[in-house]
Residue frames relative to the residue before (quaternion, step in Angstrom):
aa qw qx qy qz dx dy dz
M 1.0000 0.0000 0.0000 0.0000 0.00 0.00 0.00
L 0.6735 0.4941 -0.3016 0.4598 3.60 0.90 -0.87
K 0.6199 0.5554 -0.3492 0.4304 3.57 1.02 -0.73
R 0.6031 0.5725 -0.3528 0.4290 3.56 1.11 -0.61
F 0.7574 0.3578 -0.1855 0.5138 3.63 1.06 -0.79
Q 0.3942 0.7556 -0.4578 0.2534 3.59 1.26 -0.09
P 0.6524 0.4926 -0.3527 0.4553 3.69 0.80 -0.73
L 0.6204 0.5433 -0.3370 0.4543 3.57 1.11 -0.67
Y 0.6579 0.5089 -0.3030 0.4652 3.58 0.98 -0.88
M 0.6521 0.5207 -0.3136 0.4532 3.56 1.06 -0.72
C 0.6645 0.5133 -0.3025 0.4511 3.60 1.13 -0.57
V 0.5462 0.6496 -0.3984 0.3477 3.59 1.11 -0.56
P 0.6809 0.4604 -0.3301 0.4641 3.68 0.75 -0.82
L 0.6203 0.5423 -0.3420 0.4518 3.57 1.06 -0.70
L 0.6777 0.4856 -0.2893 0.4704 3.58 0.91 -0.92
V 0.6396 0.5129 -0.3250 0.4715 3.57 1.00 -0.80
G 0.6528 0.5193 -0.3108 0.4556 3.58 0.96 -0.84
L 0.6562 0.4944 -0.3107 0.4780 3.57 1.00 -0.78
G 0.6420 0.5311 -0.3222 0.4495 3.56 0.99 -0.79
V 0.6555 0.5018 -0.3115 0.4706 3.56 0.99 -0.78
S 0.6821 0.4818 -0.3112 0.4536 3.57 0.88 -0.84
F 0.6504 0.4889 -0.3265 0.4811 3.60 1.01 -0.69
G 0.6496 0.5277 -0.3174 0.4460 3.57 1.00 -0.82
A 0.6476 0.5298 -0.3326 0.4350 3.59 0.98 -0.76
G 0.6945 0.4691 -0.2813 0.4673 3.59 1.00 -0.74
A 0.6166 0.5913 -0.3443 0.3894 3.57 1.13 -0.57
A 0.7309 0.3926 -0.2330 0.5073 3.60 1.00 -0.74
S 0.0050 -0.8070 0.5896 -0.0320 3.56 -0.04 1.26
P 0.5810 -0.5864 0.4162 0.3813 3.60 -1.09 0.55
P 0.5706 -0.6034 0.4172 0.3692 3.60 -1.05 0.66
Q 0.3738 -0.7222 0.5434 0.2083 3.53 -1.00 0.88
E 0.4432 -0.6818 0.5117 0.2774 3.57 -0.99 0.81
D 0.4681 -0.6682 0.5047 0.2821 3.55 -0.95 0.91
P 0.4815 -0.6908 0.4447 0.3052 3.65 -0.72 0.95
K 0.6133 0.5527 -0.3611 0.4335 3.60 1.10 -0.55
E 0.7102 0.4487 -0.2562 0.4782 3.57 1.18 -0.54
A 0.4599 0.6574 -0.4699 0.3680 3.61 1.21 0.11
T 0.0332 -0.8223 0.5669 -0.0359 3.55 -0.67 1.11
A 0.4857 -0.6504 0.5009 0.3002 3.53 -1.23 0.51
I 0.7585 0.2634 -0.1723 0.5707 3.59 1.14 -0.54
E 0.4544 -0.6792 0.5117 0.2654 3.56 -1.20 0.59
A 0.6961 -0.4845 0.3395 0.4066 3.56 -1.31 0.31
D 0.6590 0.5105 -0.3271 0.4451 3.61 0.95 -0.76
R 0.6241 0.5138 -0.3366 0.4829 3.60 1.12 -0.61
A 0.6261 0.5209 -0.3343 0.4742 3.60 1.02 -0.75
A 0.6341 0.5220 -0.3247 0.4691 3.60 1.03 -0.77
A 0.6559 0.5077 -0.3099 0.4647 3.59 0.96 -0.84
I 0.6342 0.5226 -0.3297 0.4648 3.60 0.99 -0.79
A 0.6638 0.4947 -0.3014 0.4731 3.58 0.93 -0.89
R 0.6503 0.5211 -0.3118 0.4565 3.60 0.96 -0.86
E 0.6640 0.5102 -0.2985 0.4579 3.59 0.95 -0.91
N 0.7344 0.4452 -0.2391 0.4530 3.58 0.97 -0.82
T 0.7578 0.3546 -0.2106 0.5056 3.59 1.13 -0.46
G 0.3620 -0.7376 0.4919 0.2879 3.58 1.11 -0.58
G 0.5699 0.6168 -0.3698 0.3975 3.58 1.28 0.12
R 0.5402 -0.5906 0.4865 0.3501 3.52 -1.38 -0.11
V 0.4185 -0.7248 0.4932 0.2373 3.59 -0.78 1.04
L 0.2268 -0.7883 0.5645 0.0923 3.54 -0.87 1.07
D 0.8114 -0.0622 0.1206 0.5686 3.56 0.93 -0.93
V 0.0955 -0.7674 0.6316 0.0557 3.57 -1.15 0.67
R 0.0129 0.7973 -0.6016 0.0458 3.57 -0.82 1.06
L 0.3695 -0.7155 0.5512 0.2185 3.53 -1.04 0.83
L 0.1114 -0.7689 0.6286 0.0339 3.53 -0.89 1.05
A 0.0242 -0.7927 0.6091 0.0100 3.57 -1.03 0.75
D 0.1357 0.7599 -0.6279 0.0993 3.54 -0.94 0.96
D 0.7783 -0.3491 0.2318 0.4676 3.58 -1.23 -0.27
S 0.6651 0.5006 -0.3145 0.4561 3.60 1.12 -0.52
G 0.6580 -0.5097 0.3028 0.4642 3.60 1.26 -0.03
P 0.6592 -0.5281 0.3594 0.3967 3.57 -1.28 0.18
A 0.0364 0.7663 -0.6410 0.0256 3.54 -1.21 0.63
Y 0.3344 -0.7137 0.5754 0.2182 3.54 -1.23 0.48
A 0.2291 -0.7176 0.6401 0.1511 3.55 -1.03 0.87
V 0.0606 -0.8143 0.5769 -0.0235 3.55 -0.44 1.25
R 0.2066 -0.7679 0.5964 0.1092 3.59 -0.66 1.12
V 0.0787 -0.8090 0.5819 -0.0284 3.54 -0.76 1.16
L 0.3045 -0.7244 0.5913 0.1814 3.57 -1.03 0.87
L 0.2085 -0.7852 0.5756 0.0936 3.57 -0.69 1.14
D 0.7596 -0.4464 0.2415 0.4067 3.60 -1.26 0.40
P 0.7729 0.3608 -0.2588 0.4533 3.65 0.55 -0.91
G 0.6712 -0.5146 0.2998 0.4413 3.60 1.16 0.45
R 0.4877 0.6491 -0.4434 0.3797 3.58 1.23 0.25
V 0.2446 -0.7364 0.6113 0.1556 3.54 -1.19 0.65
R 0.0717 -0.7908 0.6079 -0.0030 3.54 -0.88 1.03
T 0.2511 -0.7436 0.5983 0.1615 3.57 -1.07 0.75
V 0.1213 -0.7855 0.6066 0.0192 3.53 -0.77 1.14
L 0.2503 -0.7574 0.5837 0.1516 3.59 -0.95 0.87
V 0.0988 -0.7825 0.6146 0.0125 3.55 -0.80 1.11
D 0.4530 -0.6887 0.4990 0.2674 3.57 -0.77 1.08
G 0.4377 -0.7376 0.4606 0.2284 3.58 -0.80 1.05
N 0.6978 0.4433 -0.2775 0.4894 3.58 1.19 -0.35
S 0.7977 0.3017 -0.1500 0.5002 3.59 0.80 -0.99
G 0.4102 -0.7130 0.4771 0.3094 3.62 1.09 -0.55
Q 0.4919 0.6602 -0.4340 0.3658 3.59 1.25 0.10
L 0.4961 -0.6425 0.4978 0.3053 3.53 -1.21 0.59
H 0.2943 -0.7293 0.5900 0.1828 3.55 -1.15 0.67
C-alpha cells in the first residue's frame, strides 16, 4: 500500500521547496515614494521650527506634492496658541 503512494511522498518536499522559494520572492520590501525622499529628517525639521518660533513642537507630518516634500510642524507658543510652520524637506528653509 505504501509503495503505491511513495511517488507522492517524494514530491511533497519538492513542492514545499518550490512554494517557499516562490513565496520568498513575492514579498519585496516596500519602495519609498520618490516624492517623499527628503534631504532632512523629521527631527531636524522639528528643531528648525523650534529654533525659529521658540515654541514646543507638538507634531511633525511629511507632506508631498508637485512642489516637493515639506514638513508641517505644529508648535505650541507661549500664550497657548498653536502655529503650523512649513519646513522645506530638501533645504530646511521655512515657508
